[in-house]
N, CA, C and O atoms as a GROMACS GRO file, in nm:
protein
  284
    1MET      N    1   4.134   0.892   5.081
    1MET     CA    2   3.975   0.880   5.116
    1MET      C    3   3.907   0.980   5.004
    1MET      O    4   3.801   0.972   4.941
    2LYS      N    5   3.990   1.055   5.004
    2LYS     CA    6   3.932   1.178   4.912
    2LYS      C    7   3.916   1.155   4.783
    2LYS      O    8   3.818   1.187   4.715
    3LYS      N    9   4.028   1.090   4.742
    3LYS     CA   10   4.037   1.016   4.594
    3LYS      C   11   3.934   0.928   4.554
    3LYS      O   12   3.871   0.941   4.450
    4LEU      N   13   3.913   0.813   4.661
    4LEU     CA   14   3.804   0.783   4.650
    4LEU      C   15   3.647   0.799   4.588
    4LEU      O   16   3.581   0.766   4.490
    5VAL      N   17   3.628   0.899   4.764
    5VAL     CA   18   3.515   1.025   4.704
    5VAL      C   19   3.502   1.063   4.622
    5VAL      O   20   3.399   1.052   4.557
    6ILE      N   21   3.628   1.143   4.579
    6ILE     CA   22   3.608   1.184   4.391
    6ILE      C   23   3.577   1.096   4.260
    6ILE      O   24   3.485   1.133   4.187
    7ALA      N   25   3.642   0.995   4.231
    7ALA     CA   26   3.658   0.906   4.194
    7ALA      C   27   3.521   0.806   4.187
    7ALA      O   28   3.492   0.736   4.091
    8ALA      N   29   3.444   0.818   4.314
    8ALA     CA   30   3.293   0.709   4.318
    8ALA      C   31   3.165   0.880   4.231
    8ALA      O   32   3.076   0.873   4.147
    9THR      N   33   3.218   0.994   4.301
    9THR     CA   34   3.148   1.061   4.217
    9THR      C   35   3.167   1.049   4.100
    9THR      O   36   3.074   1.000   4.035
   10ALA      N   37   3.264   1.080   4.043
   10ALA     CA   38   3.304   1.075   3.851
   10ALA      C   39   3.226   0.969   3.839
   10ALA      O   40   3.128   0.984   3.767
   11ALA      N   41   3.243   0.869   3.888
   11ALA     CA   42   3.189   0.776   3.804
   11ALA      C   43   3.017   0.718   3.805
   11ALA      O   44   2.965   0.629   3.739
   12SER      N   45   2.956   0.818   3.918
   12SER     CA   46   2.841   0.801   3.983
   12SER      C   47   2.761   0.875   3.840
   12SER      O   48   2.660   0.857   3.772
   13ALA      N   49   2.892   0.977   3.848
   13ALA     CA   50   2.813   1.122   3.746
   13ALA      C   51   2.815   1.039   3.582
   13ALA      O   52   2.713   1.009   3.521
   14ILE      N   53   2.915   1.021   3.548
   14ILE     CA   54   2.947   0.946   3.405
   14ILE      C   55   2.850   0.834   3.392
   14ILE      O   56   2.810   0.838   3.276
   15ALA      N   57   2.802   0.749   3.448
   15ALA     CA   58   2.731   0.648   3.462
   15ALA      C   59   2.583   0.694   3.431
   15ALA      O   60   2.516   0.637   3.345
   16SER      N   61   2.526   0.822   3.523
   16SER     CA   62   2.435   0.854   3.553
   16SER      C   63   2.358   0.947   3.388
   16SER      O   64   2.243   0.968   3.349
   17ALA      N   65   2.481   0.974   3.340
   17ALA     CA   66   2.429   1.048   3.218
   17ALA      C   67   2.464   0.971   3.140
   17ALA      O   68   2.440   1.026   3.033
   18ALA      N   69   2.514   0.858   3.117
   18ALA     CA   70   2.495   0.708   3.004
   18ALA      C   71   2.390   0.664   2.997
   18ALA      O   72   2.370   0.604   2.891
   19GLN      N   73   2.302   0.666   3.073
   19GLN     CA   74   2.204   0.573   3.102
   19GLN      C   75   2.085   0.701   3.125
   19GLN      O   76   1.973   0.668   3.163
   20ALA      N   77   2.112   0.825   3.103
   20ALA     CA   78   1.976   0.930   3.093
   20ALA      C   79   1.890   0.958   2.971
   20ALA      O   80   1.785   1.021   2.970
   21GLY      N   81   1.939   0.912   2.890
   21GLY     CA   82   1.906   0.907   2.758
   21GLY      C   83   1.786   0.752   2.742
   21GLY      O   84   1.667   0.756   2.710
   22ALA      N   85   1.863   0.639   2.775
   22ALA     CA   86   1.846   0.605   2.759
   22ALA      C   87   1.661   0.474   2.784
   22ALA      O   88   1.606   0.382   2.723
   23LEU      N   89   1.644   0.538   2.883
   23LEU     CA   90   1.498   0.499   2.968
   23LEU      C   91   1.380   0.577   2.876
   23LEU      O   92   1.277   0.523   2.835
   24VAL      N   93   1.403   0.656   2.863
   24VAL     CA   94   1.261   0.733   2.776
   24VAL      C   95   1.253   0.707   2.607
   24VAL      O   96   1.344   0.706   2.524
   25ASP      N   97   1.154   0.693   2.596
   25ASP     CA   98   1.146   0.677   2.425
   25ASP      C   99   1.160   0.810   2.330
   25ASP      O  100   1.088   0.896   2.381
   26PRO      N  101   1.207   0.849   2.241
   26PRO     CA  102   1.227   0.969   2.234
   26PRO      C  103   1.068   0.996   2.138
   26PRO      O  104   1.013   0.914   2.065
   27ILE      N  105   1.016   1.154   2.173
   27ILE     CA  106   0.953   1.206   2.103
   27ILE      C  107   0.927   1.229   1.942
   27ILE      O  108   0.990   1.320   1.889
   28VAL      N  109   0.813   1.128   1.840
   28VAL     CA  110   0.797   1.143   1.707
   28VAL      C  111   0.671   1.200   1.729
   28VAL      O  112   0.577   1.152   1.792
   29GLU      N  113   0.681   1.339   1.655
   29GLU     CA  114   0.578   1.418   1.604
   29GLU      C  115   0.503   1.307   1.513
   29GLU      O  116   0.582   1.219   1.478
   30PRO      N  117   0.351   1.284   1.458
   30PRO     CA  118   0.304   1.212   1.384
   30PRO      C  119   0.324   1.320   1.240
   30PRO      O  120   0.331   1.443   1.231
   31VAL      N  121   0.328   1.208   1.137
   31VAL     CA  122   0.305   1.344   0.994
   31VAL      C  123   0.182   1.338   0.964
   31VAL      O  124   0.122   1.238   1.004
   32VAL      N  125   0.112   1.432   0.892
   32VAL     CA  126   0.009   1.495   0.874
   32VAL      C  127   0.003   1.443   0.765
   32VAL      O  128   0.114   1.447   0.712
   33ILE      N  129  -0.082   1.389   0.696
   33ILE     CA  130  -0.169   1.391   0.543
   33ILE      C  131  -0.237   1.421   0.512
   33ILE      O  132  -0.337   1.357   0.546
   34VAL      N  133  -0.263   1.539   0.425
   34VAL     CA  134  -0.369   1.610   0.383
   34VAL      C  135  -0.407   1.615   0.239
   34VAL      O  136  -0.369   1.678   0.140
   35GLU      N  137  -0.505   1.514   0.266
   35GLU     CA  138  -0.581   1.452   0.126
   35GLU      C  139  -0.723   1.507   0.079
   35GLU      O  140  -0.830   1.512   0.139
   36GLU      N  141  -0.674   1.558  -0.093
   36GLU     CA  142  -0.824   1.610  -0.118
   36GLU      C  143  -0.917   1.516  -0.103
   36GLU      O  144  -0.891   1.398  -0.075
   37ALA      N  145  -1.037   1.565  -0.123
   37ALA     CA  146  -1.200   1.512  -0.115
   37ALA      C  147  -1.162   1.489  -0.297
   37ALA      O  148  -1.121   1.570  -0.380
   38THR      N  149  -1.192   1.368  -0.307
   38THR     CA  150  -1.269   1.381  -0.459
   38THR      C  151  -1.441   1.369  -0.478
   38THR      O  152  -1.519   1.341  -0.387
   39THR      N  153  -1.473   1.395  -0.611
   39THR     CA  154  -1.583   1.339  -0.625
   39THR      C  155  -1.603   1.221  -0.654
   39THR      O  156  -1.514   1.147  -0.694
   40SER      N  157  -1.747   1.178  -0.634
   40SER     CA  158  -1.734   0.995  -0.663
   40SER      C  159  -1.822   1.037  -0.819
   40SER      O  160  -1.916   1.112  -0.844
   41SER      N  161  -1.715   0.923  -0.922
   41SER     CA  162  -1.782   0.938  -1.053
   41SER      C  163  -1.893   0.924  -1.091
   41SER      O  164  -1.900   0.972  -1.204
   42SER      N  165  -2.055   0.855  -1.036
   42SER     CA  166  -2.119   0.852  -0.990
   42SER      C  167  -2.220   1.002  -0.998
   42SER      O  168  -2.316   1.023  -1.072
   43ALA      N  169  -2.176   1.066  -0.922
   43ALA     CA  170  -2.229   1.255  -0.948
   43ALA      C  171  -2.226   1.290  -1.035
   43ALA      O  172  -2.325   1.359  -1.060
   44GLY      N  173  -2.126   1.278  -1.147
   44GLY     CA  174  -2.148   1.355  -1.274
   44GLY      C  175  -2.188   1.317  -1.392
   44GLY      O  176  -2.182   1.380  -1.498
   45ILE      N  177  -2.252   1.148  -1.361
   45ILE     CA  178  -2.302   1.120  -1.480
   45ILE      C  179  -2.489   1.116  -1.477
   45ILE      O  180  -2.566   1.093  -1.570
   46LEU      N  181  -2.520   1.151  -1.324
   46LEU     CA  182  -2.671   1.103  -1.250
   46LEU      C  183  -2.752   1.219  -1.320
   46LEU      O  184  -2.873   1.212  -1.346
   47ILE      N  185  -2.660   1.335  -1.349
   47ILE     CA  186  -2.732   1.496  -1.377
   47ILE      C  187  -2.817   1.410  -1.531
   47ILE      O  188  -2.923   1.350  -1.543
   48PRO      N  189  -2.714   1.442  -1.621
   48PRO     CA  190  -2.741   1.422  -1.729
   48PRO      C  191  -2.848   1.309  -1.749
   48PRO      O  192  -2.936   1.324  -1.834
   49ILE      N  193  -2.842   1.190  -1.666
   49ILE     CA  194  -2.934   1.092  -1.722
   49ILE      C  195  -3.040   1.159  -1.658
   49ILE      O  196  -3.131   1.156  -1.741
   50LEU      N  197  -3.084   1.225  -1.546
   50LEU     CA  198  -3.229   1.280  -1.541
   50LEU      C  199  -3.263   1.326  -1.609
   50LEU      O  200  -3.370   1.288  -1.658
   51LEU      N  201  -3.183   1.461  -1.666
   51LEU     CA  202  -3.240   1.512  -1.746
   51LEU      C  203  -3.307   1.423  -1.876
   51LEU      O  204  -3.430   1.431  -1.882
   52ILE      N  205  -3.240   1.341  -1.979
   52ILE     CA  206  -3.292   1.248  -2.060
   52ILE      C  207  -3.392   1.192  -2.003
   52ILE      O  208  -3.495   1.170  -2.067
   53LEU      N  209  -3.382   1.168  -1.906
   53LEU     CA  210  -3.542   1.105  -1.824
   53LEU      C  211  -3.641   1.181  -1.826
   53LEU      O  212  -3.751   1.129  -1.847
   54LEU      N  213  -3.633   1.320  -1.805
   54LEU     CA  214  -3.717   1.435  -1.813
   54LEU      C  215  -3.764   1.440  -1.956
   54LEU      O  216  -3.880   1.422  -1.992
   55LEU      N  217  -3.653   1.467  -2.038
   55LEU     CA  218  -3.690   1.486  -2.176
   55LEU      C  219  -3.807   1.420  -2.212
   55LEU      O  220  -3.896   1.468  -2.283
   56GLY      N  221  -3.805   1.259  -2.140
   56GLY     CA  222  -3.849   1.132  -2.266
   56GLY      C  223  -3.937   1.134  -2.183
   56GLY      O  224  -4.040   1.101  -2.241
   57VAL      N  225  -3.960   1.157  -2.069
   57VAL     CA  226  -4.138   1.197  -1.963
   57VAL      C  227  -4.203   1.305  -2.032
   57VAL      O  228  -4.310   1.267  -2.078
   58ALA      N  229  -4.177   1.421  -2.055
   58ALA     CA  230  -4.162   1.556  -2.184
   58ALA      C  231  -4.314   1.462  -2.229
   58ALA      O  232  -4.426   1.417  -2.202
   59LEU      N  233  -4.159   1.490  -2.352
   59LEU     CA  234  -4.187   1.457  -2.473
   59LEU      C  235  -4.326   1.325  -2.490
   59LEU      O  236  -4.413   1.325  -2.577
   60ALA      N  237  -4.313   1.250  -2.410
   60ALA     CA  238  -4.445   1.139  -2.416
   60ALA      C  239  -4.540   1.159  -2.361
   60ALA      O  240  -4.629   1.080  -2.390
   61GLY      N  241  -4.567   1.240  -2.281
   61GLY     CA  242  -4.691   1.290  -2.210
   61GLY      C  243  -4.755   1.455  -2.293
   61GLY      O  244  -4.848   1.525  -2.253
   62GLY      N  245  -4.695   1.470  -2.375
   62GLY     CA  246  -4.698   1.625  -2.405
   62GLY      C  247  -4.785   1.664  -2.561
   62GLY      O  248  -4.820   1.770  -2.613
   63GLY      N  249  -4.795   1.507  -2.603
   63GLY     CA  250  -4.855   1.514  -2.751
   63GLY      C  251  -5.044   1.509  -2.732
   63GLY      O  252  -5.116   1.558  -2.818
   64GLU      N  253  -5.097   1.444  -2.612
   64GLU     CA  254  -5.246   1.537  -2.620
   64GLU      C  255  -5.317   1.650  -2.618
   64GLU      O  256  -5.428   1.666  -2.670
   65SER      N  257  -5.262   1.719  -2.567
   65SER     CA  258  -5.315   1.862  -2.483
   65SER      C  259  -5.377   1.927  -2.661
   65SER      O  260  -5.494   1.953  -2.687
   66SER      N  261  -5.316   1.933  -2.713
   66SER     CA  262  -5.323   2.015  -2.820
   66SER      C  263  -5.442   1.998  -2.917
   66SER      O  264  -5.490   2.094  -2.979
   67SER      N  265  -5.487   1.872  -2.926
   67SER     CA  266  -5.641   1.776  -2.992
   67SER      C  267  -5.712   1.801  -2.892
   67SER      O  268  -5.823   1.817  -2.944
   68SER      N  269  -5.726   1.816  -2.772
   68SER     CA  270  -5.849   1.842  -2.676
   68SER      C  271  -5.905   1.980  -2.671
   68SER      O  272  -6.023   2.009  -2.651
   69SER      N  273  -5.773   2.089  -2.699
   69SER     CA  274  -5.835   2.171  -2.710
   69SER      C  275  -5.923   2.270  -2.813
   69SER      O  276  -5.995   2.368  -2.791
   70ALA      N  277  -5.873   2.180  -2.970
   70ALA     CA  278  -5.964   2.236  -3.038
   70ALA      C  279  -6.101   2.177  -3.108
   70ALA      O  280  -6.088   2.100  -3.203
   71GLY      N  281  -6.237   2.214  -3.058
   71GLY     CA  282  -6.321   2.184  -3.028
   71GLY      C  283  -6.472   2.231  -3.072
   71GLY      O  284  -6.570   2.178  -3.019
   0.00000   0.00000   0.00000
């Protein structure tokens, strides 16, 4: 009888140890990917276009003031 109890205890210990890890999903940490922010390509061309436009407006509108002051 003692041998039967020892065998049953050993069998249940081995069976529970074998199934202990199978019921829980493994914990996997997510991989963090850091991506640097990139500037848009349109921002680099916007400032020169505005400067050319401003220069064009200044050249087109600035010719009249010198002839009206002489008089």
